[in-house]
Backbone bond lengths (Angstrom), bond angles and torsions (degrees), N, CA, C in turn:
res aa  C-N    CA-C-N  psi(-1)  N-CA   C-N-CA  omega(-1)  CA-C   N-CA-C  phi
1 M - - - 1.408 - - 1.522 114.43 -
2 S 1.347 114.89 130.97 1.410 123.73 -177.27 1.596 113.58 -53.78
3 K 1.171 118.37 138.06 1.555 116.98 172.16 1.552 115.14 -69.40
4 D 1.424 112.14 -17.16 1.478 117.63 176.91 1.448 110.06 -85.54
5 K 1.371 126.44 -19.20 1.432 125.55 -174.94 1.625 109.31 -55.65
6 G 1.288 108.47 130.22 1.563 116.77 176.79 1.474 110.95 85.85
7 K 1.286 119.96 -1.97 1.378 124.64 178.01 1.557 112.46 -76.48
8 P 1.308 127.49 129.61 1.457 121.12 -178.61 1.659 108.70 -61.85
9 F 1.315 109.13 145.53 1.443 119.24 -172.80 1.545 106.00 -60.96
10 A 1.231 121.77 -42.41 1.525 121.20 174.31 1.371 111.14 -45.88
11 D 1.394 116.77 -52.35 1.459 119.31 -173.17 1.502 110.22 -65.88
12 L 1.264 116.20 -38.46 1.439 115.06 177.08 1.657 116.57 -64.79
13 V 1.265 117.26 -33.78 1.369 126.92 174.97 1.618 105.42 -62.55
14 A 1.234 110.82 -55.38 1.565 121.23 -175.60 1.413 101.90 -49.66
15 E 1.341 123.21 -56.98 1.375 126.81 179.46 1.536 118.32 -50.11
16 R 1.247 111.96 -53.24 1.550 117.15 179.68 1.442 112.21 -69.69
17 L 1.361 122.92 -26.84 1.481 120.07 174.30 1.535 117.33 -60.02
18 Q 1.365 115.59 -13.21 1.501 120.87 172.60 1.401 111.74 -65.31
19 D 1.416 119.24 -24.24 1.419 123.64 178.99 1.487 109.62 -82.69
20 P 1.236 121.25 116.97 1.578 127.60 -174.30 1.557 104.77 -56.31
21 A 1.316 124.06 -48.24 1.482 129.94 179.37 1.524 105.13 -55.93
22 F 1.243 122.67 -49.90 1.305 121.36 -175.92 1.436 114.63 -67.75
23 R 1.407 117.27 -44.61 1.387 122.51 177.23 1.595 112.66 -56.39
24 K 1.348 117.76 -43.94 1.450 118.60 178.29 1.533 109.26 -63.74
25 E 1.199 122.88 -34.51 1.541 121.28 -178.74 1.459 106.51 -77.75
26 Y 1.225 118.14 -42.33 1.504 118.28 -178.09 1.475 111.92 -63.17
27 E 1.352 121.76 -39.13 1.381 132.27 179.72 1.559 108.85 -65.68
28 S 1.242 116.92 -43.72 1.403 123.98 179.19 1.605 112.67 -64.38
29 L 1.310 118.09 -28.12 1.442 126.65 176.51 1.463 115.31 -83.14
30 E 1.278 111.62 -29.95 1.535 123.31 -176.82 1.556 108.27 -50.63
31 E 1.318 120.91 -50.00 1.470 125.39 -171.08 1.506 101.72 -70.11
32 E 1.327 123.75 -39.12 1.367 126.95 -176.34 1.625 112.59 -62.62
33 Y 1.244 111.76 -37.89 1.436 114.67 179.91 1.523 121.23 -99.46
34 S 1.549 114.95 -7.97 1.342 118.68 172.56 1.593 115.82 -54.51
35 L 1.393 116.09 -46.29 1.364 122.60 179.07 1.539 111.57 -57.73
36 A 1.303 113.86 -49.24 1.497 118.10 178.37 1.462 110.92 -55.76
37 T 1.239 119.02 -46.75 1.477 125.18 -179.01 1.521 113.85 -59.79
38 E 1.247 112.13 -39.11 1.472 121.30 -179.76 1.501 111.40 -71.83
39 V 1.342 117.25 -42.70 1.478 117.89 174.69 1.504 113.17 -64.22
40 I 1.311 117.71 -43.21 1.458 119.20 178.60 1.504 109.83 -58.69
41 A 1.287 115.93 -52.55 1.533 115.04 173.29 1.361 120.54 -49.23
42 L 1.421 112.88 -47.67 1.523 115.79 -179.68 1.573 110.30 -61.32
43 R 1.382 111.56 -45.72 1.347 114.19 -170.55 1.593 111.20 -69.96
44 L 1.206 120.19 -32.79 1.464 127.34 173.81 1.631 107.42 -65.30
45 E 1.306 114.44 -43.44 1.472 116.89 -173.94 1.615 105.30 -66.75
46 K 1.291 120.32 -30.56 1.514 122.15 168.84 1.419 119.02 -79.64
47 K 1.196 118.34 -8.05 1.409 127.76 170.36 1.637 106.58 74.63
48 L 1.346 114.35 37.71 1.401 117.22 -176.94 1.575 108.95 -108.26
49 S 1.360 110.71 148.33 1.684 113.25 175.99 1.566 99.47 -87.99
50 Q 1.374 112.42 173.42 1.323 120.15 175.88 1.506 113.71 -61.81
51 K 1.393 115.87 -36.61 1.450 122.04 -178.32 1.631 106.41 -69.72
52 E 1.321 116.07 -40.73 1.410 113.09 -177.37 1.416 115.43 -68.07
53 L 1.473 114.96 -31.76 1.456 118.71 178.96 1.583 109.18 -70.15
54 A 1.337 113.51 -36.09 1.390 120.49 179.90 1.603 109.45 -69.02
55 E 1.141 119.46 -37.17 1.559 118.68 173.95 1.486 109.49 -63.29
56 L 1.358 118.84 -41.34 1.462 121.17 -173.26 1.475 109.76 -65.06
57 I 1.304 122.36 -29.51 1.419 124.90 178.37 1.528 116.14 -103.39
58 G 1.380 117.09 8.00 1.423 120.75 179.74 1.571 115.81 69.10
59 S 1.355 117.72 34.47 1.369 124.74 -179.26 1.462 110.20 -123.39
60 S 1.364 114.21 -168.26 1.570 115.08 178.94 1.627 106.15 -114.37
61 Q 1.239 107.60 166.62 1.458 119.19 -175.81 1.549 104.39 -68.22
62 P 1.388 124.62 -42.28 1.424 122.05 178.58 1.585 112.61 -55.35
63 S 1.294 114.47 -36.67 1.478 119.00 -178.52 1.576 111.18 -65.67
64 I 1.293 118.10 -35.34 1.399 125.16 176.04 1.582 106.16 -70.07
65 A 1.259 119.11 -48.91 1.496 125.43 178.43 1.519 107.65 -52.03
66 R 1.309 118.14 -47.67 1.457 115.10 -171.03 1.582 106.63 -75.54
67 L 1.296 121.21 -33.13 1.400 121.94 169.38 1.574 109.01 -54.43
68 E 1.275 118.08 -62.34 1.405 121.03 -176.59 1.514 117.06 -61.30
69 S 1.257 119.66 -13.30 1.531 128.11 170.45 1.420 115.86 -83.46
70 G 1.373 117.89 -11.33 1.477 117.81 -175.51 1.506 111.27 86.48
71 R 1.337 118.96 -13.31 1.504 118.82 -178.38 1.609 109.03 -85.22
72 Y 1.277 117.60 68.88 1.520 115.45 -176.66 1.556 103.66 -127.53
73 S 1.335 121.68 58.34 1.395 120.35 178.12 1.477 114.10 -64.99
74 N 1.349 119.42 -18.97 1.445 119.12 -168.00 1.626 105.12 -126.88
75 V 1.286 113.97 24.98 1.583 115.83 177.96 1.510 111.13 -76.17
76 S 1.455 117.99 139.38 1.442 118.55 179.23 1.467 110.67 -90.63
77 L 1.352 109.96 160.02 1.483 119.40 176.65 1.497 112.12 -59.86
78 S 1.435 115.14 -38.87 1.495 119.96 176.12 1.574 114.76 -62.23
79 F 1.320 115.28 -28.89 1.494 122.00 177.58 1.527 104.93 -67.82
80 I 1.429 113.13 -52.36 1.447 116.97 -174.93 1.509 110.29 -58.98
81 R 1.409 116.88 -42.50 1.440 120.40 179.78 1.595 110.79 -62.15
82 R 1.312 120.92 -34.87 1.476 119.67 178.39 1.560 110.53 -73.43
83 V 1.329 111.69 -39.56 1.537 111.28 173.26 1.574 112.42 -58.65
84 A 1.283 113.33 -49.50 1.507 119.05 -176.32 1.560 106.66 -58.08
85 K 1.304 118.77 -51.23 1.525 123.00 -176.45 1.539 106.20 -53.43
86 A 1.313 119.19 -46.00 1.419 122.85 -169.05 1.618 108.56 -71.32
87 L 1.383 114.82 -16.43 1.411 123.27 -173.41 1.543 108.34 -109.22
88 D 1.286 114.34 12.41 1.520 123.72 -176.25 1.657 111.43 53.13
89 A 1.265 116.11 44.11 1.370 121.30 -178.71 1.520 109.64 -131.26
90 V 1.283 114.71 174.52 1.474 122.45 176.80 1.584 108.56 -133.85
91 P 1.401 113.91 130.29 1.399 114.33 179.60 1.549 109.54 -77.17
92 E 1.482 112.15 152.76 1.385 115.69 174.61 1.509 108.73 -130.50
93 L 1.208 117.27 132.01 1.482 127.21 -175.10 1.508 109.35 -112.10
94 H 1.375 117.02 126.30 1.395 121.08 -177.31 1.591 111.27 -130.26
95 L 1.170 115.52 152.63 1.507 119.71 176.71 1.425 102.43 -125.78
96 R 1.493 113.71 143.25 1.547 117.99 175.61 1.548 104.90 -142.39
97 K 1.237 107.52 155.96 1.536 109.27 175.70 1.493 115.24 -73.92
98 L 1.275 111.82 148.40 1.486 122.12 -179.78 1.474 104.79 -66.69
99 R 1.290 111.07 149.11 1.632 115.57 -177.52 1.530 107.01 -84.63
């Protein structure tokens, strides 16, 4: 049995973040998944299914699923704007220098 079994996820992540290589990879993925997390939270707050959100913006359920999975390497800003509007939100785009 793994020594980590039953440990809260947040505790496991906190431990792993002590490793610089893990921290670097984790932080690189954070921005990738933050949009997905925000879309899911706003959609659930409005009590919408993926299909219902897709219908509101004239898109398909799989496109919403891709967005919410973080696999959106080719998503357009206009698509994000339509999703945001349907969720009574506004997208924010930021640029920052590489470390």
